[in-house]
C-alpha positions in Angstrom: 56.2 118.7 111.9 57.8 118.5 115.5 60.5 121.0 115.8 63.5 119.2 118.3 66.4 122.0 120.0 69.3 120.5 121.8 72.2 122.3 123.6 75.0 123.5 121.6 77.3 120.9 123.3 75.3 118.1 122.9 75.0 118.8 119.0 78.6 118.9 118.8 78.9 116.0 120.4 77.0 114.3 117.7 78.7 116.0 114.9 81.9 115.0 116.2 80.5 111.0 116.3 79.1 111.8 112.6 82.8 112.7 111.6 84.3 110.0 113.1 82.1 107.5 111.1 82.5 109.5 107.8 86.6 109.0 108.6 85.9 105.7 109.2 84.3 104.3 106.4 86.7 107.1 104.1 89.8 104.8 105.4 87.9 101.3 104.3 87.8 102.7 100.8 91.2 103.1 100.6 92.4 100.1 102.5 92.8 97.0 100.0 90.3 94.7 99.8 90.9 91.0 100.3 89.9 89.6 96.8 89.7 85.5 98.2 87.2 87.0 100.7 85.1 88.8 98.8 81.2 87.5 97.9 79.8 87.2 94.2 75.8 85.8 93.7 74.8 83.5 91.2 74.0 86.3 88.5 77.5 87.6 88.6 79.0 84.1 88.6 77.7 83.0 85.6 77.9 85.7 83.6 81.3 86.8 83.7 82.8 83.2 83.7 80.7 81.9 81.2 78.8 78.8 82.5 75.0 77.8 82.9 72.6 78.4 86.0 72.6 75.0 85.7 75.9 73.8 85.8 76.5 75.8 88.9 73.8 73.9 90.5 75.5 71.0 90.1 78.6 72.2 91.2 77.0 72.6 94.4 74.5 69.1 94.8 78.2 67.5 93.7 79.8 69.4 96.6 82.4 70.8 94.7 81.9 74.5 95.6 81.0 75.8 99.2 78.0 79.0 99.2 75.9 80.8 101.1 72.5 80.6 100.8 70.6 84.3 101.3 67.3 85.5 100.7 66.4 82.9 97.5 69.8 83.4 96.0 73.6 81.8 96.1 76.4 83.4 96.7 80.2 82.5 96.7 83.6 83.4 97.6 85.8 84.4 94.8 88.5 81.8 96.7 86.0 78.9 96.1 85.9 79.7 92.4 89.5 80.1 92.2 89.7 76.4 93.6 87.2 75.2 91.2 89.5 77.2 88.3 92.5 75.2 89.6 91.0 71.9 89.9 89.3 72.3 86.0 85.6 71.8 87.4 84.9 74.3 85.1 85.9 75.3 81.5 86.8 78.8 82.1 90.0 81.5 82.5 92.1 83.1 84.8 91.2 86.6 82.5 87.1 85.7 83.0 88.1 85.2 86.8 89.7 88.6 86.7 86.9 90.8 85.2 84.5 89.4 88.1 87.0 90.6 90.6 87.2 93.9 89.2 83.6 94.5 88.8 83.0 93.5 92.3 85.1 95.3 93.7 84.1 98.3 91.6 80.5 97.6 93.1 81.5 97.6 96.8 83.6 100.9 96.2 80.2 102.4 95.0 78.4 101.2 98.0 81.0 102.5 100.4 80.6 105.9 98.6 76.5 105.4 99.1 75.9 104.6 95.2 77.6 107.6 93.4 
């Protein structure tokens, strides 16, 4: 193991920067989240809206919902899911969507806090 020593002034500057980063993260937690800009994956979407993967695939291929593929998974914005509900493309309820948003919001806050 290698021991590194630094000047106390340099250490104080590093400590200030770490504290500033921490304060920024904490301030982000208290800001309201724009639900419509949140992203959810296919699994969460199907589970909460009670639709099948196949139904979701048909909506994607039919161009009824925008999505972003990433690492072999598909992600959708809440705003796009709302549009599907409003146009009756899926038979689900606003209550199911609210549960999905609530779940994703709590997951987001846990992620910001470091997985508590």
